[in-house]
Gaussian input, Z-matrix of N, CA and C with variables (Angstrom, degrees):
# hf/3-21g

backbone

0 1
 N
 C     1     B1
 C     2     B2     1     A1
 N     3     B3     2     A2     1     D1
 C     4     B4     3     A3     2     D2
 C     5     B5     4     A4     3     D3
 N     6     B6     5     A5     4     D4
 C     7     B7     6     A6     5     D5
 C     8     B8     7     A7     6     D6
 N     9     B9     8     A8     7     D7
 C    10    B10     9     A9     8     D8
 C    11    B11    10    A10     9     D9
 N    12    B12    11    A11    10    D10
 C    13    B13    12    A12    11    D11
 C    14    B14    13    A13    12    D12
 N    15    B15    14    A14    13    D13
 C    16    B16    15    A15    14    D14
 C    17    B17    16    A16    15    D15
 N    18    B18    17    A17    16    D16
 C    19    B19    18    A18    17    D17
 C    20    B20    19    A19    18    D18
 N    21    B21    20    A20    19    D19
 C    22    B22    21    A21    20    D20
 C    23    B23    22    A22    21    D21
 N    24    B24    23    A23    22    D22
 C    25    B25    24    A24    23    D23
 C    26    B26    25    A25    24    D24
 N    27    B27    26    A26    25    D25
 C    28    B28    27    A27    26    D26
 C    29    B29    28    A28    27    D27
 N    30    B30    29    A29    28    D28
 C    31    B31    30    A30    29    D29
 C    32    B32    31    A31    30    D30
 N    33    B33    32    A32    31    D31
 C    34    B34    33    A33    32    D32
 C    35    B35    34    A34    33    D33
 N    36    B36    35    A35    34    D34
 C    37    B37    36    A36    35    D35
 C    38    B38    37    A37    36    D36
 N    39    B39    38    A38    37    D37
 C    40    B40    39    A39    38    D38
 C    41    B41    40    A40    39    D39
 N    42    B42    41    A41    40    D40
 C    43    B43    42    A42    41    D41
 C    44    B44    43    A43    42    D42
 N    45    B45    44    A44    43    D43
 C    46    B46    45    A45    44    D44
 C    47    B47    46    A46    45    D45
 N    48    B48    47    A47    46    D46
 C    49    B49    48    A48    47    D47
 C    50    B50    49    A49    48    D48
 N    51    B51    50    A50    49    D49
 C    52    B52    51    A51    50    D50
 C    53    B53    52    A52    51    D51
 N    54    B54    53    A53    52    D52
 C    55    B55    54    A54    53    D53
 C    56    B56    55    A55    54    D54
 N    57    B57    56    A56    55    D55
 C    58    B58    57    A57    56    D56
 C    59    B59    58    A58    57    D57
 N    60    B60    59    A59    58    D58
 C    61    B61    60    A60    59    D59
 C    62    B62    61    A61    60    D60
 N    63    B63    62    A62    61    D61
 C    64    B64    63    A63    62    D62
 C    65    B65    64    A64    63    D63
 N    66    B66    65    A65    64    D64
 C    67    B67    66    A66    65    D65
 C    68    B68    67    A67    66    D66
 N    69    B69    68    A68    67    D67
 C    70    B70    69    A69    68    D68
 C    71    B71    70    A70    69    D69
 N    72    B72    71    A71    70    D70
 C    73    B73    72    A72    71    D71
 C    74    B74    73    A73    72    D72
 N    75    B75    74    A74    73    D73
 C    76    B76    75    A75    74    D74
 C    77    B77    76    A76    75    D75
 N    78    B78    77    A77    76    D76
 C    79    B79    78    A78    77    D77
 C    80    B80    79    A79    78    D78
 N    81    B81    80    A80    79    D79
 C    82    B82    81    A81    80    D80
 C    83    B83    82    A82    81    D81
 N    84    B84    83    A83    82    D82
 C    85    B85    84    A84    83    D83
 C    86    B86    85    A85    84    D84
 N    87    B87    86    A86    85    D85
 C    88    B88    87    A87    86    D86
 C    89    B89    88    A88    87    D87
 N    90    B90    89    A89    88    D88
 C    91    B91    90    A90    89    D89
 C    92    B92    91    A91    90    D90
 N    93    B93    92    A92    91    D91
 C    94    B94    93    A93    92    D92
 C    95    B95    94    A94    93    D93
 N    96    B96    95    A95    94    D94
 C    97    B97    96    A96    95    D95
 C    98    B98    97    A97    96    D96
 N    99    B99    98    A98    97    D97
 C   100   B100    99    A99    98    D98
 C   101   B101   100   A100    99    D99
 N   102   B102   101   A101   100   D100
 C   103   B103   102   A102   101   D101
 C   104   B104   103   A103   102   D102
 N   105   B105   104   A104   103   D103
 C   106   B106   105   A105   104   D104
 C   107   B107   106   A106   105   D105
 N   108   B108   107   A107   106   D106
 C   109   B109   108   A108   107   D107
 C   110   B110   109   A109   108   D108
 N   111   B111   110   A110   109   D109
 C   112   B112   111   A111   110   D110
 C   113   B113   112   A112   111   D111
 N   114   B114   113   A113   112   D112
 C   115   B115   114   A114   113   D113
 C   116   B116   115   A115   114   D114
 N   117   B117   116   A116   115   D115
 C   118   B118   117   A117   116   D116
 C   119   B119   118   A118   117   D117
 N   120   B120   119   A119   118   D118
 C   121   B121   120   A120   119   D119
 C   122   B122   121   A121   120   D120
 N   123   B123   122   A122   121   D121
 C   124   B124   123   A123   122   D122
 C   125   B125   124   A124   123   D123
 N   126   B126   125   A125   124   D124
 C   127   B127   126   A126   125   D125
 C   128   B128   127   A127   126   D126
 N   129   B129   128   A128   127   D127
 C   130   B130   129   A129   128   D128
 C   131   B131   130   A130   129   D129
 N   132   B132   131   A131   130   D130
 C   133   B133   132   A132   131   D131
 C   134   B134   133   A133   132   D132
 N   135   B135   134   A134   133   D133
 C   136   B136   135   A135   134   D134
 C   137   B137   136   A136   135   D135
 N   138   B138   137   A137   136   D136
 C   139   B139   138   A138   137   D137
 C   140   B140   139   A139   138   D138
 N   141   B141   140   A140   139   D139
 C   142   B142   141   A141   140   D140
 C   143   B143   142   A142   141   D141
 N   144   B144   143   A143   142   D142
 C   145   B145   144   A144   143   D143
 C   146   B146   145   A145   144   D144
 N   147   B147   146   A146   145   D145
 C   148   B148   147   A147   146   D146
 C   149   B149   148   A148   147   D147
 N   150   B150   149   A149   148   D148
 C   151   B151   150   A150   149   D149
 C   152   B152   151   A151   150   D150
 N   153   B153   152   A152   151   D151
 C   154   B154   153   A153   152   D152
 C   155   B155   154   A154   153   D153
 N   156   B156   155   A155   154   D154
 C   157   B157   156   A156   155   D155
 C   158   B158   157   A157   156   D156
 N   159   B159   158   A158   157   D157
 C   160   B160   159   A159   158   D158
 C   161   B161   160   A160   159   D159
 N   162   B162   161   A161   160   D160
 C   163   B163   162   A162   161   D161
 C   164   B164   163   A163   162   D162
 N   165   B165   164   A164   163   D163
 C   166   B166   165   A165   164   D164
 C   167   B167   166   A166   165   D165
 N   168   B168   167   A167   166   D166
 C   169   B169   168   A168   167   D167
 C   170   B170   169   A169   168   D168
 N   171   B171   170   A170   169   D169
 C   172   B172   171   A171   170   D170
 C   173   B173   172   A172   171   D171
 N   174   B174   173   A173   172   D172
 C   175   B175   174   A174   173   D173
 C   176   B176   175   A175   174   D174
 N   177   B177   176   A176   175   D175
 C   178   B178   177   A177   176   D176
 C   179   B179   178   A178   177   D177
 N   180   B180   179   A179   178   D178
 C   181   B181   180   A180   179   D179
 C   182   B182   181   A181   180   D180
 N   183   B183   182   A182   181   D181
 C   184   B184   183   A183   182   D182
 C   185   B185   184   A184   183   D183
 N   186   B186   185   A185   184   D184
 C   187   B187   186   A186   185   D185
 C   188   B188   187   A187   186   D186
 N   189   B189   188   A188   187   D187
 C   190   B190   189   A189   188   D188
 C   191   B191   190   A190   189   D189
 N   192   B192   191   A191   190   D190
 C   193   B193   192   A192   191   D191
 C   194   B194   193   A193   192   D192
 N   195   B195   194   A194   193   D193
 C   196   B196   195   A195   194   D194
 C   197   B197   196   A196   195   D195
 N   198   B198   197   A197   196   D196
 C   199   B199   198   A198   197   D197
 C   200   B200   199   A199   198   D198
 N   201   B201   200   A200   199   D199
 C   202   B202   201   A201   200   D200
 C   203   B203   202   A202   201   D201
 N   204   B204   203   A203   202   D202
 C   205   B205   204   A204   203   D203
 C   206   B206   205   A205   204   D204
 N   207   B207   206   A206   205   D205
 C   208   B208   207   A207   206   D206
 C   209   B209   208   A208   207   D207
 N   210   B210   209   A209   208   D208
 C   211   B211   210   A210   209   D209
 C   212   B212   211   A211   210   D210
 N   213   B213   212   A212   211   D211
 C   214   B214   213   A213   212   D212
 C   215   B215   214   A214   213   D213
 N   216   B216   215   A215   214   D214
 C   217   B217   216   A216   215   D215
 C   218   B218   217   A217   216   D216
 N   219   B219   218   A218   217   D217
 C   220   B220   219   A219   218   D218
 C   221   B221   220   A220   219   D219
 N   222   B222   221   A221   220   D220
 C   223   B223   222   A222   221   D221
 C   224   B224   223   A223   222   D222
 N   225   B225   224   A224   223   D223
 C   226   B226   225   A225   224   D224
 C   227   B227   226   A226   225   D225
 N   228   B228   227   A227   226   D226
 C   229   B229   228   A228   227   D227
 C   230   B230   229   A229   228   D228
 N   231   B231   230   A230   229   D229
 C   232   B232   231   A231   230   D230
 C   233   B233   232   A232   231   D231
 N   234   B234   233   A233   232   D232
 C   235   B235   234   A234   233   D233
 C   236   B236   235   A235   234   D234
 N   237   B237   236   A236   235   D235
 C   238   B238   237   A237   236   D236
 C   239   B239   238   A238   237   D237
 N   240   B240   239   A239   238   D238
 C   241   B241   240   A240   239   D239
 C   242   B242   241   A241   240   D240
 N   243   B243   242   A242   241   D241
 C   244   B244   243   A243   242   D242
 C   245   B245   244   A244   243   D243
 N   246   B246   245   A245   244   D244
 C   247   B247   246   A246   245   D245
 C   248   B248   247   A247   246   D246
 N   249   B249   248   A248   247   D247
 C   250   B250   249   A249   248   D248
 C   251   B251   250   A250   249   D249
 N   252   B252   251   A251   250   D250
 C   253   B253   252   A252   251   D251
 C   254   B254   253   A253   252   D252

   B1=1.4363
   B2=1.5629
   B3=1.2236
   B4=1.4142
   B5=1.5673
   B6=1.3450
   B7=1.5575
   B8=1.6225
   B9=1.2596
   B10=1.5143
   B11=1.5016
   B12=1.3617
   B13=1.4010
   B14=1.4897
   B15=1.4790
   B16=1.3604
   B17=1.5212
   B18=1.3971
   B19=1.4551
   B20=1.5354
   B21=1.3745
   B22=1.4679
   B23=1.4814
   B24=1.2897
   B25=1.4825
   B26=1.5338
   B27=1.4235
   B28=1.4591
   B29=1.5013
   B30=1.3583
   B31=1.3977
   B32=1.5691
   B33=1.4852
   B34=1.4583
   B35=1.5141
   B36=1.3063
   B37=1.5063
   B38=1.4243
   B39=1.2720
   B40=1.4440
   B41=1.5835
   B42=1.3409
   B43=1.4410
   B44=1.5290
   B45=1.3727
   B46=1.4800
   B47=1.5412
   B48=1.2706
   B49=1.4024
   B50=1.5021
   B51=1.2819
   B52=1.4848
   B53=1.5663
   B54=1.2539
   B55=1.5469
   B56=1.6242
   B57=1.1301
   B58=1.4934
   B59=1.4575
   B60=1.2809
   B61=1.5395
   B62=1.5261
   B63=1.3483
   B64=1.4531
   B65=1.4504
   B66=1.2856
   B67=1.4762
   B68=1.5288
   B69=1.2800
   B70=1.4988
   B71=1.5208
   B72=1.2929
   B73=1.5410
   B74=1.4982
   B75=1.3075
   B76=1.4529
   B77=1.5262
   B78=1.2491
   B79=1.5831
   B80=1.4553
   B81=1.3459
   B82=1.4666
   B83=1.4900
   B84=1.2716
   B85=1.7056
   B86=1.4856
   B87=1.2925
   B88=1.4626
   B89=1.5186
   B90=1.3455
   B91=1.5494
   B92=1.5227
   B93=1.3652
   B94=1.4454
   B95=1.5637
   B96=1.2991
   B97=1.4769
   B98=1.3742
   B99=1.4090
   B100=1.3760
   B101=1.5307
   B102=1.2978
   B103=1.4836
   B104=1.4917
   B105=1.3047
   B106=1.5252
   B107=1.5954
   B108=1.2394
   B109=1.5047
   B110=1.4974
   B111=1.2792
   B112=1.5005
   B113=1.4900
   B114=1.3651
   B115=1.3987
   B116=1.6098
   B117=1.2557
   B118=1.4727
   B119=1.4507
   B120=1.3941
   B121=1.4794
   B122=1.5381
   B123=1.3694
   B124=1.4724
   B125=1.4379
   B126=1.3936
   B127=1.4147
   B128=1.5310
   B129=1.2622
   B130=1.4048
   B131=1.4842
   B132=1.3120
   B133=1.3989
   B134=1.4950
   B135=1.4152
   B136=1.4549
   B137=1.5436
   B138=1.3041
   B139=1.4437
   B140=1.5904
   B141=1.2721
   B142=1.5748
   B143=1.5135
   B144=1.3811
   B145=1.5250
   B146=1.5421
   B147=1.2667
   B148=1.3916
   B149=1.5268
   B150=1.3234
   B151=1.3859
   B152=1.5466
   B153=1.4550
   B154=1.4378
   B155=1.5243
   B156=1.2836
   B157=1.4260
   B158=1.5529
   B159=1.3795
   B160=1.4470
   B161=1.5503
   B162=1.3123
   B163=1.3570
   B164=1.5318
   B165=1.2621
   B166=1.5704
   B167=1.4967
   B168=1.3768
   B169=1.4839
   B170=1.4452
   B171=1.3222
   B172=1.4005
   B173=1.4830
   B174=1.4321
   B175=1.4875
   B176=1.4740
   B177=1.4437
   B178=1.3228
   B179=1.4807
   B180=1.3670
   B181=1.4004
   B182=1.5747
   B183=1.3264
   B184=1.3784
   B185=1.5438
   B186=1.3160
   B187=1.4316
   B188=1.5839
   B189=1.2472
   B190=1.5061
   B191=1.5206
   B192=1.3514
   B193=1.4603
   B194=1.4913
   B195=1.2868
   B196=1.5217
   B197=1.4203
   B198=1.3256
   B199=1.3657
   B200=1.4718
   B201=1.3808
   B202=1.4650
   B203=1.4918
   B204=1.3399
   B205=1.4496
   B206=1.5783
   B207=1.3087
   B208=1.4591
   B209=1.5888
   B210=1.2889
   B211=1.4717
   B212=1.6102
   B213=1.3025
   B214=1.3980
   B215=1.5751
   B216=1.3557
   B217=1.4248
   B218=1.5960
   B219=1.2773
   B220=1.5222
   B221=1.4341
   B222=1.3746
   B223=1.4778
   B224=1.6285
   B225=1.3696
   B226=1.5281
   B227=1.4623
   B228=1.2980
   B229=1.5153
   B230=1.5217
   B231=1.3576
   B232=1.5052
   B233=1.4779
   B234=1.3476
   B235=1.5669
   B236=1.5033
   B237=1.4521
   B238=1.3272
   B239=1.6136
   B240=1.2586
   B241=1.5451
   B242=1.5859
   B243=1.2268
   B244=1.4941
   B245=1.6049
   B246=1.2599
   B247=1.4418
   B248=1.4876
   B249=1.3421
   B250=1.4604
   B251=1.5366
   B252=1.4334
   B253=1.5133
   B254=1.4447
   A1=111.90
   A2=116.43
   A3=117.46
   A4=110.97
   A5=114.74
   A6=117.59
   A7=108.77
   A8=119.44
   A9=124.95
   A10=100.14
   A11=127.51
   A12=126.07
   A13=113.97
   A14=110.66
   A15=118.18
   A16=120.22
   A17=113.74
   A18=124.14
   A19=112.15
   A20=113.38
   A21=116.59
   A22=112.67
   A23=124.22
   A24=126.60
   A25=104.86
   A26=117.71
   A27=122.78
   A28=112.92
   A29=119.41
   A30=124.77
   A31=115.51
   A32=107.69
   A33=114.03
   A34=110.57
   A35=115.84
   A36=119.11
   A37=118.57
   A38=116.14
   A39=123.54
   A40=114.60
   A41=113.83
   A42=118.63
   A43=117.72
   A44=114.13
   A45=121.63
   A46=103.90
   A47=114.03
   A48=117.46
   A49=110.87
   A50=120.76
   A51=124.39
   A52=108.34
   A53=110.17
   A54=116.28
   A55=107.77
   A56=121.35
   A57=121.91
   A58=107.70
   A59=116.12
   A60=126.72
   A61=108.93
   A62=119.18
   A63=120.87
   A64=108.70
   A65=119.20
   A66=122.51
   A67=109.40
   A68=115.74
   A69=119.37
   A70=107.75
   A71=121.06
   A72=125.83
   A73=117.12
   A74=118.68
   A75=118.57
   A76=118.01
   A77=115.37
   A78=121.27
   A79=110.78
   A80=116.05
   A81=118.77
   A82=116.73
   A83=110.32
   A84=116.82
   A85=105.37
   A86=111.43
   A87=125.77
   A88=108.95
   A89=115.86
   A90=122.75
   A91=103.30
   A92=114.29
   A93=117.49
   A94=110.83
   A95=119.21
   A96=122.78
   A97=109.21
   A98=116.53
   A99=123.98
   A100=111.76
   A101=110.02
   A102=118.58
   A103=109.45
   A104=117.86
   A105=121.25
   A106=103.81
   A107=116.51
   A108=123.19
   A109=110.92
   A110=118.98
   A111=125.96
   A112=114.11
   A113=115.40
   A114=118.58
   A115=116.85
   A116=113.69
   A117=121.41
   A118=110.09
   A119=112.22
   A120=119.62
   A121=109.93
   A122=119.26
   A123=123.29
   A124=110.11
   A125=114.96
   A126=117.09
   A127=104.36
   A128=117.50
   A129=122.59
   A130=115.89
   A131=122.92
   A132=121.10
   A133=107.37
   A134=118.52
   A135=126.48
   A136=110.43
   A137=121.90
   A138=120.29
   A139=108.40
   A140=116.02
   A141=118.87
   A142=105.04
   A143=109.98
   A144=117.13
   A145=107.69
   A146=114.87
   A147=119.71
   A148=116.36
   A149=113.91
   A150=119.68
   A151=114.77
   A152=112.53
   A153=116.29
   A154=114.62
   A155=114.33
   A156=114.71
   A157=111.26
   A158=112.08
   A159=120.80
   A160=102.55
   A161=122.56
   A162=126.39
   A163=108.87
   A164=117.22
   A165=118.06
   A166=108.04
   A167=106.85
   A168=115.14
   A169=120.68
   A170=120.50
   A171=127.29
   A172=119.11
   A173=116.64
   A174=120.08
   A175=114.72
   A176=117.19
   A177=121.74
   A178=112.90
   A179=118.45
   A180=122.88
   A181=108.15
   A182=113.21
   A183=119.62
   A184=110.41
   A185=120.43
   A186=119.31
   A187=108.43
   A188=116.21
   A189=118.61
   A190=112.94
   A191=114.78
   A192=116.67
   A193=104.84
   A194=112.40
   A195=113.85
   A196=115.92
   A197=121.47
   A198=126.76
   A199=110.80
   A200=117.29
   A201=122.53
   A202=110.21
   A203=124.57
   A204=123.90
   A205=111.82
   A206=113.61
   A207=116.18
   A208=113.44
   A209=113.34
   A210=119.58
   A211=107.55
   A212=119.35
   A213=122.40
   A214=109.21
   A215=117.14
   A216=119.13
   A217=111.82
   A218=112.19
   A219=116.79
   A220=111.49
   A221=118.01
   A222=120.65
   A223=108.55
   A224=113.15
   A225=114.90
   A226=107.00
   A227=121.20
   A228=118.27
   A229=112.24
   A230=113.77
   A231=113.97
   A232=107.31
   A233=118.97
   A234=116.82
   A235=108.21
   A236=121.96
   A237=122.11
   A238=110.15
   A239=115.37
   A240=118.46
   A241=106.69
   A242=119.99
   A243=114.22
   A244=114.47
   A245=115.20
   A246=118.89
   A247=113.82
   A248=116.35
   A249=117.81
   A250=119.91
   A251=108.22
   A252=113.42
   A253=113.98
   D1=118.69
   D2=-178.64
   D3=-85.69
   D4=175.92
   D5=-171.67
   D6=-60.32
   D7=-47.14
   D8=-169.85
   D9=-66.67
   D10=-41.53
   D11=-177.11
   D12=-66.80
   D13=-38.30
   D14=175.08
   D15=-67.35
   D16=-28.09
   D17=173.99
   D18=-75.57
   D19=-42.57
   D20=170.80
   D21=-64.24
   D22=-30.38
   D23=-179.66
   D24=-70.43
   D25=-46.20
   D26=178.65
   D27=-59.54
   D28=-44.79
   D29=178.64
   D30=-59.72
   D31=-43.58
   D32=179.81
   D33=-67.77
   D34=-42.44
   D35=172.71
   D36=-57.91
   D37=-42.26
   D38=179.20
   D39=-69.23
   D40=-29.53
   D41=176.70
   D42=-94.09
   D43=7.31
   D44=-180.00
   D45=-66.75
   D46=134.93
   D47=177.13
   D48=-122.10
   D49=137.69
   D50=178.10
   D51=-117.17
   D52=140.79
   D53=-177.07
   D54=-122.56
   D55=111.10
   D56=175.61
   D57=-59.96
   D58=146.59
   D59=-178.01
   D60=-115.82
   D61=-8.17
   D62=-176.28
   D63=-161.34
   D64=169.91
   D65=174.96
   D66=-139.22
   D67=155.54
   D68=179.07
   D69=-89.83
   D70=-3.86
   D71=179.52
   D72=78.36
   D73=-171.17
   D74=-178.35
   D75=-64.16
   D76=-12.95
   D77=177.20
   D78=-55.40
   D79=-42.49
   D80=-178.98
   D81=-120.93
   D82=18.61
   D83=-173.80
   D84=-64.65
   D85=143.83
   D86=174.82
   D87=-98.97
   D88=-33.23
   D89=-174.19
   D90=-138.23
   D91=130.06
   D92=169.72
   D93=-123.72
   D94=145.32
   D95=178.80
   D96=-80.90
   D97=160.32
   D98=178.75
   D99=108.91
   D100=161.88
   D101=179.17
   D102=134.41
   D103=-161.88
   D104=-174.90
   D105=-69.29
   D106=127.05
   D107=-179.60
   D108=-66.46
   D109=121.33
   D110=177.59
   D111=-76.61
   D112=-14.13
   D113=179.83
   D114=-88.11
   D115=-11.14
   D116=176.97
   D117=-95.97
   D118=131.14
   D119=179.91
   D120=-66.99
   D121=130.13
   D122=175.89
   D123=-111.84
   D124=131.99
   D125=-179.58
   D126=-148.31
   D127=160.37
   D128=169.43
   D129=-69.83
   D130=167.02
   D131=175.46
   D132=-64.70
   D133=164.39
   D134=-176.87
   D135=-48.97
   D136=-39.47
   D137=179.40
   D138=-85.90
   D139=159.77
   D140=-166.54
   D141=-66.54
   D142=144.96
   D143=176.42
   D144=-93.92
   D145=134.02
   D146=173.74
   D147=-90.83
   D148=-24.67
   D149=174.41
   D150=-137.62
   D151=78.55
   D152=178.43
   D153=-61.91
   D154=152.98
   D155=173.08
   D156=-103.50
   D157=142.54
   D158=-174.07
   D159=-114.14
   D160=135.43
   D161=173.59
   D162=-110.98
   D163=128.90
   D164=-177.69
   D165=-142.15
   D166=162.68
   D167=178.23
   D168=62.36
   D169=-135.75
   D170=179.89
   D171=-65.87
   D172=-9.15
   D173=172.90
   D174=-77.90
   D175=-15.64
   D176=178.75
   D177=-94.27
   D178=144.17
   D179=-176.02
   D180=-81.01
   D181=77.91
   D182=173.80
   D183=-131.62
   D184=125.26
   D185=-173.30
   D186=-130.90
   D187=119.67
   D188=174.81
   D189=-108.98
   D190=-172.74
   D191=-176.87
   D192=-74.35
   D193=161.90
   D194=169.33
   D195=-71.03
   D196=156.23
   D197=177.49
   D198=120.84
   D199=28.32
   D200=173.71
   D201=101.95
   D202=-13.46
   D203=-175.55
   D204=-58.08
   D205=-42.86
   D206=-177.52
   D207=-69.31
   D208=-38.27
   D209=173.46
   D210=-62.68
   D211=-47.29
   D212=-178.46
   D213=-60.88
   D214=-39.57
   D215=179.15
   D216=-65.18
   D217=-42.04
   D218=-179.59
   D219=-64.43
   D220=-44.65
   D221=-174.58
   D222=-70.30
   D223=-43.79
   D224=-177.96
   D225=-66.91
   D226=-44.82
   D227=-177.33
   D228=-66.81
   D229=-27.75
   D230=177.48
   D231=-73.20
   D232=-37.93
   D233=-178.32
   D234=-66.96
   D235=-40.63
   D236=-178.02
   D237=-64.30
   D238=-43.28
   D239=179.28
   D240=-67.72
   D241=-31.05
   D242=174.84
   D243=-69.57
   D244=-22.38
   D245=177.07
   D246=-67.19
   D247=-26.38
   D248=-176.62
   D249=-110.57
   D250=9.40
   D251=174.85
   D252=-100.46

């Protein structure tokens, strides 16, 4: 395989798209949608909050691609939240 054939093979492979035609459902789900909406502003009531609520990890509506991205989000967000409590 020469260099141009190898590059063509790489482009073809990188552009290959797979489309799922079914799902196994929540029984085997690795990622579920839903949770605390990140588009809504959250704040305490007008008077000062003594015990603010922090939402981290899988309780927040953030979904990434499979491959550890959701775990990384949950762990990183948890660490950051832990720095401010």
